[in-house]
C-alpha positions in Angstrom: 100.1 131.5 58.7 103.7 132.6 59.6 105.2 132.8 63.1 105.3 136.6 62.9 101.6 136.8 62.0 100.6 134.8 65.0 102.9 136.6 67.4 101.7 139.9 66.2 98.3 139.3 67.7 97.6 141.8 70.5 97.9 140.8 74.1 95.9 142.0 77.1 97.3 145.1 78.9 97.3 143.2 82.2 99.4 140.3 80.7 103.1 139.9 80.4 104.0 140.2 76.7 104.6 137.1 74.7 108.2 135.9 74.0 109.7 134.7 70.7 108.0 131.3 70.3 105.3 131.6 72.9 102.1 133.4 72.1 100.1 134.3 75.3 96.4 135.0 74.8 93.9 136.2 77.4 90.5 134.5 77.6 89.0 138.0 77.1 90.7 138.6 73.7 87.9 137.3 71.5 89.6 138.7 68.3 92.8 136.9 69.0 90.9 133.7 69.8 89.0 133.9 66.5 92.2 134.5 64.6 93.9 131.4 66.2 90.8 129.3 65.3 90.8 130.5 61.8 94.5 130.2 61.1 95.4 127.1 63.1 92.0 125.3 62.9 91.9 124.9 66.7 89.1 126.1 69.0 91.2 126.9 72.1 88.2 127.9 74.2 86.5 124.5 73.5 89.8 122.8 74.6 89.1 124.2 78.1 86.3 121.7 78.5 88.2 118.7 77.0 91.2 116.6 78.1 94.6 116.1 76.6 94.4 115.5 72.9 96.2 116.1 69.6 95.0 117.9 66.5 97.3 117.5 63.5 100.7 118.6 64.5 99.5 120.4 67.6 99.4 118.9 71.1 96.6 120.4 73.3 97.1 120.4 77.0 94.5 121.9 79.4 96.2 122.3 82.8 94.7 123.2 86.2 97.2 124.3 88.8 97.5 126.3 92.1 99.8 129.1 93.0 100.4 131.6 95.8 99.7 135.2 94.9 100.8 137.3 97.9 98.8 135.8 100.8 96.1 134.3 98.5 96.0 130.8 97.1 94.9 130.9 93.5 93.6 128.2 91.1 94.0 128.7 87.4 93.2 126.7 84.3 95.3 127.3 81.2 95.1 125.6 77.8 98.5 125.1 76.0 98.7 124.4 72.3 102.2 123.1 71.4 103.5 122.8 67.9 106.8 122.5 66.2 107.2 126.2 65.7 105.0 127.9 68.3 103.5 127.5 71.8 100.1 129.1 72.4 98.5 129.5 75.8 95.0 130.6 76.7 95.1 132.2 80.1 92.8 134.0 82.6 93.2 137.7 83.0 95.3 138.6 85.0 97.8 135.8 84.1 98.9 133.3 86.7 102.1 133.9 88.6 103.9 130.7 87.4 103.5 131.9 83.7 104.9 135.3 84.6 107.9 133.6 86.3 108.3 131.3 83.2 108.6 134.4 80.9 111.2 136.0 83.3 113.3 132.8 83.2 113.1 132.5 79.4 114.2 136.1 79.0 117.0 135.7 81.5 118.3 132.4 80.1 117.5 133.0 76.4 115.4 129.9 76.2 112.6 131.3 74.0 113.8 130.1 70.6 112.3 126.6 70.8 108.6 126.1 71.7 109.4 122.7 73.3 112.2 124.3 75.4 109.8 127.1 76.4 107.1 124.6 77.3 109.6 122.8 79.6 110.3 126.1 81.4 106.5 126.6 81.8 106.0 123.1 83.3 109.0 123.7 85.6 107.5 127.0 86.8 104.1 125.4 87.5 105.9 122.6 89.4 107.9 125.1 91.4 104.6 126.9 92.2 103.2 123.7 93.6 106.3 123.2 95.7 105.9 126.8 97.1 102.3 126.2 98.0 103.1 122.9 99.8 105.8 124.6 101.9 103.2 127.3 102.9 100.6 124.7 103.7 103.2 122.7 105.7 103.9 125.8 107.8 100.2 126.4 108.5 99.8 122.8 109.6 102.3 123.5 112.4 99.7 125.7 114.2 97.0 123.0 113.9 99.4 120.4 115.3 100.2 122.6 118.3 96.5 123.2 119.0 95.6 119.6 118.6 98.4 118.5 121.0 97.4 121.2 123.5 93.9 119.8 123.6 95.0 116.2 123.8 97.5 116.9 126.7 95.2 119.4 128.5 97.7 122.2 127.9 97.0 125.9 127.6 98.1 128.3 124.9 98.3 132.0 125.4 96.8 131.6 128.9 93.6 130.3 127.4 92.3 126.8 127.3 91.2 125.4 123.9 87.4 124.8 123.6 85.2 122.8 121.3 84.8 125.8 118.9 88.6 126.0 118.5 88.8 122.3 117.7 85.9 122.5 115.2 87.6 125.6 113.6 90.8 123.6 113.2 89.0 120.7 111.7 87.4 123.1 109.1 90.9 124.5 108.3 92.3 121.0 107.9 89.5 120.1 105.5 90.3 123.2 103.4 94.0 122.2 103.3 93.1 118.7 102.3 91.1 120.0 99.4 94.1 122.1 98.3 96.4 119.1 98.6 94.1 116.9 96.6 94.1 119.5 93.8 97.9 119.6 94.0 98.1 115.9 93.6 95.9 116.1 90.5 98.1 118.9 89.2 101.2 116.8 89.6 99.6 113.9 87.9 98.6 116.1 85.0 102.1 117.6 84.8 103.8 114.2 84.7 101.4 113.0 82.0 101.9 116.1 79.9 105.7 115.9 80.3 105.8 112.3 79.3 103.6 112.8 76.3 105.6 115.8 75.2 108.8 113.8 75.6 107.4 111.0 73.5 106.5 113.5 70.7 109.7 115.5 70.6 110.5 116.4 67.0 113.9 115.6 65.6 115.2 119.2 65.9 114.3 119.3 69.6 115.6 115.9 70.5 118.4 117.4 72.5 115.8 118.4 75.1 115.2 114.7 76.0 117.4 114.8 79.1 115.8 118.1 80.1 112.3 116.5 80.1 113.6 113.4 81.9 114.9 115.6 84.7 111.6 117.6 84.7 109.6 114.4 85.1 111.9 113.4 88.1 111.3 116.8 89.7 107.5 116.5 89.2 107.4 113.1 90.8 109.5 114.3 93.7 107.1 117.1 94.4 104.2 114.7 94.1 105.8 112.5 96.8 106.1 115.6 99.0 102.4 116.4 98.4 101.5 112.9 99.4 103.6 113.2 102.5 101.9 116.4 103.6 98.5 114.9 102.6 99.1 112.0 105.0 100.1 114.4 107.7 96.8 116.2 107.3 94.8 113.0 107.5 96.7 112.1 110.7 96.0 115.6 112.1 92.3 115.2 111.2 92.2 111.9 113.1 93.9 113.4 116.1 91.6 116.4 115.9 88.6 114.2 116.0 90.0 112.5 119.0 90.6 115.9 120.6 87.0 116.9 119.9 85.8 113.7 121.5 88.0 114.4 124.6 86.6 117.9 124.9 83.0 116.8 124.5 83.5 114.0 127.1 85.0 116.5 129.5 81.9 118.7 129.2 79.6 115.8 129.7 81.6 114.7 132.7 81.4 118.1 134.3 77.6 118.2 134.0 77.3 114.6 135.2 79.3 115.5 138.4 77.2 118.6 138.9 74.0 116.6 138.5 75.2 114.0 141.1 76.1 116.8 143.5 72.8 118.7 143.3 70.5 115.6 143.0 70.2 115.0 146.8 69.3 118.6 147.5 66.7 118.4 144.7 65.2 115.3 146.1 65.0 116.7 149.6 63.5 120.0 148.4 61.0 118.1 146.3 59.9 116.0 149.3 59.4 119.1 151.5 57.4 120.9 148.8 54.6 118.3 149.0 51.4 119.5 150.5 50.7 116.9 153.1 48.4 117.8 156.0 50.7 116.4 158.6 54.6 116.3 158.4 56.1 115.7 161.8 59.6 116.9 160.9 58.2 120.4 160.4 57.7 120.7 164.1 61.2 119.6 165.1 63.3 122.3 166.8 66.5 121.4 164.9 64.8 120.2 161.7 66.2 122.9 159.5 69.9 122.5 160.6 69.5 118.8 160.3 68.2 119.0 156.7 71.0 121.4 155.7 73.6 119.1 157.2 72.0 116.1 155.5 71.9 117.9 152.2 75.6 118.9 152.5 76.6 115.3 153.4 74.6 113.8 150.5 76.2 116.3 148.1 79.7 115.5 149.4 79.3 111.7 149.0 79.2 111.8 145.2 82.2 114.2 145.1 84.2 111.8 147.3 83.2 108.8 145.2 84.1 110.6 141.9 87.5 111.8 143.3 88.4 108.3 144.6 87.6 106.8 141.2 89.7 109.4 139.5 86.9 110.7 137.3 87.9 114.3 138.0 91.2 114.0 136.2 
């Protein structure tokens, strides 16, 4: 089948149109998928469930990556089929932002005449999307860091003390961020593997792209190091947040312990005088009631004095 026959396949109305050597197909376009399977002998849908492989002259790369769409964090899985004369991608509908950015870059720079050059632009766009997501997550971690430090140092924020529910909510958010970072690490590993395999299989007519792919691999590894750094920061924050949660729970237990110690004498005295004995001499004393009140107050103050001297109220 000729290049023009493949590139003449219809694209989804919600997708950015294909460029010269890059055919973009939506997962909803069953007719186009059937045509690709018939003419290229490749089941692109089945490739979604498999790993990196090669069928004849075509390299098949299923890639899962994250991107930022407005205020949302999106995860996408795309299958790329790379050949000497064409690049085919099976995409969700609507198409992911990094692929739209890649098309814009190709059209701007005129880099759509070589499928291997186009694929390098795609990988770079996905890598840049990961970098954008990491910067956003890094900013969000700043709020969690302030809240955790506020709890640890008994500070207040916005005239309101942080409670256990706030600490637990922060821990849940950190868990979500850690999941995203783990996915980003997996994406960078996939990108590096795909870039290396593509570099090793560059055809003679595209060998001038070798330095481009080497630079791309360096960029991917740098972003991967950045992801690992932020991931370590999240783990440190999770440890600190667990410590903050323990501190808040200990404070709550300490407050109830002090209250129990203060009211225990009064409880014992009231329990004693609630007994139904036939003869209790103190009931006939003239100053029995003031004496019991004074004794109760004294016995309540003694635990407070002891706790304060031991520094347990700090």
